[in-house]
N, C-alpha and C positions, 0 to 999 in steps of 0.2 A: 019380815019378811026373808032382807038380803041374809039373814044369818040361815034361816031356811034353807035357802038355795046354797049355801058354800059347804050346809051339812049332805047336801043330798047331791055335789058335783063330787063331795068328798067318796062318798060312800059309791057313785059312777066309778071313779075313779078305784076302787079297793076291789071290787066286783068284776070289774073286767078285766086284772090285771095292767090297767094304764097307768102309770104313775106319774103325770100329769104334772099333779104338783108337785110331784119332789125332784127339782130342776132338770138335768138332762137325760132324765131315765123316761124313756116314751114308753117303753112295756116289757114287763120281766116276767114269762111265760115258765113258770116252774112245773117239767112233767112230772115228779116224784111226788108230787101232792095229790088226794084225791080232788078230782074235780067235778064236771056237771057229766051226768051222765044221760046219752043219748041213745036213742034205739029209731033208726028213720030211714025207711021203708017207703023208695020210689022207684026212678026207676033204677038206681043202684041204693045201695045200703051201710049201714053204718051204724056200729054197734058199740056201745064203749064210753071210755071217759075223756074228758077232753078239759085241758083249764082252764078255770072261767076266762070268758072273752073271746075263746077260739069256735068257731062255724067251719063245720063240715058241709063245702058248698059244691061238691060232686056230685050226689045222691039224685037230683033234679036235671041234669040231664045226661051222665055214664053210668052205664050198667056194671061199676068196681064195687066188689064188694070188700069191703074192712070192717076189720072189729081192731079193736082197742082195750087194754088191760093193766091196769098197776103192777108193776114188778118190785119185788125186793130180790137182792142180789149182794148178800152180804151186810155191808154199810150204804151201800148204793138203794136209790131207790129212783124209776123212772116210768118211764108209760112206754109197754110195746105194739107199733101197727102191726098186725098181722092182714096185707092184702092178699086173697084170695084168689080174685077177679079182676083185673086188670081191663079199664079201658076208656082210651083217649089218658086217662091223667085221676091221679089220685089227689085231690085239691082240697088244704082247708086256710079259712081266712080270720085274718084280726081285722078287729073292728077302726084302724087307726084309717081317719082321714090323711095322709102326712102332706107336710108342708112341700110342694113341689119346688123351693128356693132353700131347700135347708140339705145339710149333709148329713145321713145316717149312719150310724155303725151296729150290723148286724153280729150278733154272736149265737151260734151255735152247739151244744154239745149233745154230740148223738151217735148212734154206733149200727154201721148198716153193711152191706157188700158193694152199696150203690149210694152216690151221692145226693144228699138232697136238694130237690131245686126252691131258690127262695124266686119270690117274684113280685115287683110291683106293676101293678096296671089300675089302668081306669073300670070301675066297679059297676056302673051302667053304659048299656050298650053304647060304644061301638066294642068293649071290653080292649081299649087298645093297650099296649104291654110296653111298658113307661124302663124298667128295670128289669133285668134278670139277672143270675148267677147261681152254680153249681156249688154245695158248700159241701165242702170237704166229708167223712164220715169214717169213724176210725173202724178197724175190719172187726179186731180181736177184741179191745181195748175202746171205750168212748174218747172222742177227740174231741179239741174244742176248735172248733173254726169260725176266721174272722173277716168278714168282706165289708166294703163300705161305697156308701153311693152318697156320690154328690148329684143330686135333683138338679141343682139350681145352675150345675157345669152343662147336661148334657144337653140343651137346648133344642127345638123345633116341637115342643110339645105344651104350645101356651094355650091349646085348647084343652088339656087337660081339665080334671074337675074328679073330685072324692078319687084320690090313690090310696087305694088298699095294698095292703101286707096279705101275701099268700106264701105257704110252701106246700110244697109237692112230691111225693115218695110214687116209690117205685114197687112192684113185685115182690110177696117176698114180707121179709121182718126189717123192720128200722127201728130202734131204739134211741128215745129222748129224752133227755136229762132235762133242759131247758132251752131257750129262746129269749134273749135279751135283744133292743130295741134301746139305741141310744141317739140324739140328735148331738152330735160334734161339731168343733169347730174347725175353722180350714190350719188351726195351728195342729191340733192332735193328729188330721186327715197327712198335713206334709211329713209329719214325724212318723208315721206308719211308713211310709216306703222309701226306701233307699234310692238315693241321687247321686248323680256325679255332684263336683265339685262345683261353684259357680263359675268359677274360671278355665273349662274343660271347655276345649275346641271343636273338639269330636267327639260326640258319645259314639260312635262306632270301634271299634278296638283292631278292629282291620278293615283297612280302608283300601288299602291297594291288595291285588293277588295274583303274588307271582309263582303261587304254585297249585292254584284253584280254589278252590271250594271250603270256605275254613269252618273249624267245629261251632254250630248253633245254627247253619243254613243248612235249606232244609226242601227236598221238593215232592211237589205232591202231581200226581197225576201223572207221571212223566213218561211215556213207553218209548219214546225212543231220544237219544241224545246224553245232554247232561251236562256238564262243566267241564272243563280245562284252564288252565294256564297257554294263554295264545303268546311267544316266545314273537313268532311273527307281524303283530300287531301289538306293540307299545301303547299306554295308555298315556293322554297328560301327567301323568304322577310321573314316568319316567319308568316303573316297572312295566311287566307283561301284562298283559289284560287278562280279565276274565270272561272266555265265550264260553256263554251260554246258548245250548241246543236247547229247543223247550216244543217236541212235537208226537202228537197222539192221533190214531186212526178215529176215536171214538166224541161220538155228537154230544155226550151226556155231557152236564155244567158240573156232576158231581167229581167228575172224571178229569175234567180239562186239567192240564199242567198247569203249576206254580211253582215260583221260585222263593218261599221262604229267608228274609235275611235274620242276622242274629239278631235275638228280641237288645231292646236300647231303652233306657231311659233317660226321661228327660231334667237339667239341672232346674229348669224354673219354667212351671205347666200354669205360670200366668203369664206367660210372655205369648208370642205368637211363633210359632217354630219353624224346624226347616229339615228338608233333607236335599241334599243338593247332589247328581254323579253325574260322569261323562261317560258317555255311551256310545254308539254306532247300534244300526239296527235295521233288521232286513225281517219283516215278516209284519202279525198283526200281533202288537204288544204293547198291554199297560200298565201305569206302574200307578201302586195305590199305596196308602199308610194309612194300616191299622194300627186298632190297642185291643190288650186282650187278647190276641188271637188263640183262636180253641175255643171261646164264646160261644158260638155254633160255629156248621163244619162249612155249611153252603151261606149263609148270612153273617158275615164278618161286617165287624162293624169300622165301616171306612169312612175315615178322615179325610180322606184327600185321594184325588186319584186324575193321572193325565196319560193320554193315549200317545203313546210314544213318535216322532217323526222318522218317518223312514230314511237313514241318510249315511253316505258311504263314507261320511268326517268323522271327526269326532264334534259332538254336542253338548253343550252343558244344558242337562237340566235339575230346576228348582222346585220341588214342590213345598208350598205351603200350610199349615193346618194349625188347628186349634187344641188342642191336648185336653183330653178330661186328665183334672187331678187326680182323682182315684184311680186309673190306669196303673196296673202294677207293670205294664210296658208296653210298650211299643213295635211295630215289625213294619217291614219296606215290604212289599209284596210284586212281583213281577209276574203278568196274568196274562196267557193268548199263547199262539203257535209262531214259531220262528226263532229266529239266533240275534242274541246282543250279544254286544262285545261293553263293558262293566270297567271302568277305572272311578278314582278321585271320589271315595263315597265322605258323605260327613255331615253327620248331623247336629243344629246347633238351633240357642235357644235364642228370643229378640234378637234383633236389627243385627250390628255389628257389623264383620268383615263378609263375603260371601265369598272369597278365595279360599279354595280346596287348601286342608290343612289337618294334618295324621294328629293323634290325640297325643302321641308322647315327639323324642327327638326320632327314634325309632322305632320299625315295627317288625313285630317276627310271623312268619307264616309257617305253620308246619303240614305234613301230608306224610300220606305214606305212599312207600320204595312200590312200586309197580307189579302186583304179581295178581295171583289167582282169585281171588275176594278181597281185594282190596278197595275196589269200589263202593263195596260194603261194609269197610272199614274192619275187615276179618283179616285175621293171618293165622295162615297154619302152622302148626307146630313146628314143620321143615324150614320154616323160612327164618330169616333175622330177625331178632327182634330192636327192629329199628322204625326212628321215622327222620323224615327230611326237614331241613329247617332251611330258611332262607331269609336274613337278614335285610333290611332296608332302611335306607335313611342315614343318619349318623352315629353311627357306632363305634368311628374311630377311638383307639384304646379302651373300649368295651369285651365285657364281659357274657359271656351266654351262661345263662342259669338255668339248671331245670330239677326236676326232681317227678320220683315217682309212688304214686297213693293205689292202692291193691282196692276190693271191693270192699275191705274189712273199714277201711278208714286207715290203715297202718302207712305209715312214708317213706321214703329215704330219701337223701340228695344222689342227682347223678353227677360226677366229674363236671367241671366245669370247662368251659372251651374261650380260648380267647378267638374274641373276632380283631377284624383288621388285620391278620397277618398275611392273607393271599387276595389280599382286596385292588381291584383291578379299576373302579369308574370306570367302567364299562357303561359306553355310551348306547342309550336307549329312548329314542322315541322323542331327540331332538334336543333333552337338559340329560345331564349327568348324575344319575343317580348311584351310589356306592349301593352295589347288590353282594350279600356272599352268602353259599348257599354249602352245609353240611350234612353232618347227620348224626342223633342223639343215638344212643347206646344204650338201650335199659336190661340188660342179660340180665344185669345185677338185680332183682326183685326182694319184697320183704319177705322174707322165708324162703329167699330162694325157690321160690314155685313159679313155675315158668309160665305155665295155662293159667287163663281166668281172663277176669277182665279188669284193667289198667287206665290208669289219668294221667296221662304226662301233661306236667305243667311244666312251662319255659318260659324266660323273661329275659332282658336288659339289663344288665346294672354297670354305672359307670362311679370308681370309685367310692362304693357301697351303696348308690343310690340308684332306684329303678327308674331308666328314664326311656321305658318299652310297655306298653299295657302288656299285661296278661297275657297269655293262650295257653290253648287244651289242646287235648285229643285223647279220646277215649278209644282204648285197643281192645279188639276180644281176639284173644290168644286160644285155638280150640288144637285138638288133636284133628288131620286131615281124616276127613270121613270114610268110609270103606267107601262106597259106590261116588267119588267124587266125580271121576269125568263118566261115568257109564251110567244106565237105565239100574233103578233099583226093582224089579217089578211084584216082588214078594212085601216091602215096606206094606206096612198100618197106617204110614204119617200121612194126613196129606192137609189141606189147609185150602182157604180158597183165599187168595191173593192178582195184584196185575202182573200181567209180562213186561214188567218195568226191568229195565237194565239190571239196576240196583236191588231188588227184591226178591229177584231168581236167586242168583249168587247166596243171598243171605238168607236164604230159606232153606236151600241145599245144602249149607251149614251147619244149616240146627239140624239137619234131619229131613226133613220134610221131602216127600222125592215126588208126591200125586198134587193135582192144583183141581179144586174144583170148580168149575167156571160157572156158578151162583153168587150174584150179587157181586161182588169183583169178578169180571170176565163175563158176567152176562153181556155185556155187548159186543162180543165179540160171538156169540152163537145165537144169541139168543133172536127169534121170530121176527121181531117186533123191529132189531134193529139192522136185518141182512134183509130184508122187503120191506123196505118205509114204504114202497108203492110196489103194486100188484106188477110183476115181471122185471123190476129194478133192483138189483145184486148188488148186496155193500159188501162183501166182503173182508173178516179182520186176519188175512191170509198171514200177513207178515206176525203178528201178535200171538196165533196159534204156534207157529215154527218158532216164534222166540223161547215159548217153554220146552218144548222139544231140544232146541241147542243147548241149553241148560242142562238137559239131562233129566226134565221136570215130566213124569207121565199123565195122562193130562183122563178127567172124568167129567165127560159132555153133560150138558142139562138143556132138554128139551122143553123150550119155554118162551113164554109171552107169544102175544100176537098183535100183529099192527093194528093199527084203528080201523081200517079198510074189514079187518077178516075176522074182527072181534063184535061182538056187543056191544062194544063204546059208540058205535056209530047213532044207532039209536037210540042212546041215553038223554040226545039235548043237554050234554056236556059240552063246555067248552076245552077243549085240549090247549092245556100248557108242558105239554111234555113232561109230565113228573113220575116220577116211580110206577104210579098206582095203576098211570093210563094204559101200561105195557100186561096188567094182568086182567083185564076184561077177558069176559068168557068166549072160547072160541066159538062162530060160529061158520066162517068159513072149511070143512072141514075137510073138502079135496086141496084147500089153499094146506093147511095142515100136513095133510099126507107128501103135499109136493114139496113143504120145508122139509122137513125127515127126509126122505130118500133124497133129497140135494145137499142138506149134510152130510150125511152118512156115507154118501160117494163120495162129494167131494174131500173129506177128510178119513177114510180108510187109510189104516195104517199109521197114521198121525194119534189119532183122538180113539182111545184103547176101549172105555166102556161109556155109557149112557143115563141118564135116567130122566124121568118126566117129571 
């Protein structure tokens, strides 16, 4: 009986594509071989072949229509999935009940215009999701994509059971050659992620901001404000602080202002990690640490957060977090509306000394000379090909080294510059901090081509040893557009984008001369946002005018309806003020008529045309 059971288990493993008996490989689905034929007609439809062990999960609860077929292309064999009707999702399930305390590696070889979604979730209700990732795909050629999931390191899922593996497809064609699942060790996981050396005192390469925001930092949802160095308010490090102003007229969570730091990685994910900084705060701002920024747009994976206290004096803030060992990166995020002065930024692992320390003996900040499009990191052809630099810290007797790299990867060194020759030990913030400014001239480029995209890399050396972190800035140099400081009424090029002081010059420089107020911009003009209560109007005049100040013409969209004027009010649903709440059918047509008249009258001569 025991021998028979072993044979049956082996047979099940082979038939299902599961190699539980073969060491660490949990599943190996070969989409290049004939599999089981399916013909499922329920709410949705799936017809075609799947490797043994995979099940179409979507037809019983979505209207999606999908077919699959085995394709041979030269020496390659694969399964082609064609999604002709997409309703909510197209999901396939593998039969694994995964160990919630294990580490898994998922390898997918695929080709598609869209990423393939991978989920680990509870199979029975309530179908709670444990982990999700977007697997990269090749566009013209097959691409191998690898992700790791440390289920035991995620926490908060003690009640989970029956964790199954799912993969999701988008509309159109997706070609898949294979999907492999391995259970791996902590050592293999650690080896897959590039980390700083254990002795690294600060994981941030830019810990002070004498020239403003550095490469790798990014705003989201910013309407007015921005980030500049503030020499009038030096920070505890002795350098000018970073003054961040975040404002928005929008009430939407999707477009609320956020500032994301450059990504960083920890030297040791098995220890408690920390982020600290000095700040002064005016307004409603929160600091967060997230991992794998970009996993989802709104639902960031937040490891820790803290509401920042308002203060006119410098305060030291420390955030403690337990890292996910599989995370490719971590990000410090500032969210909300207000003004923040920032200095003395540090991230480190373990207990150690919590005092501020930079990563190297000195640091090098880079910035664009102020010009027409410098806020968007664009230089026009009649502007000098230069970047400003500022060295801070101990750079006595050191040399600034730099190089320029073009978009094809060709590089050439730029002239060395000796530091410390004009150093004055300027007294800032109560402590003496060596600070020296200058410019990097990159008029010499590979192939002597003055226009295009270039990456300027710079660092500081002493006696042949690098004593600062690397820094870089990507510069886009283009011809000055024909209609740079004027309207281009006959331009056929438009897009929808926010009224951001960064985005507007970027779009104008790219030749985009119209904005369509749909999705990005809906809350500037949509009825739902302008008249949330009957008779109480909330206009976004400043946002509308910002487009016109940037010589962007406006194509308005008369759309949405407030809850009081739509069929939503009789639906019995409880509003969460989500995207789809705004699009219920209009019921108060007198209110709609008044909305149209109000908007068109208010913006006569400002908005050039409308659609409904």
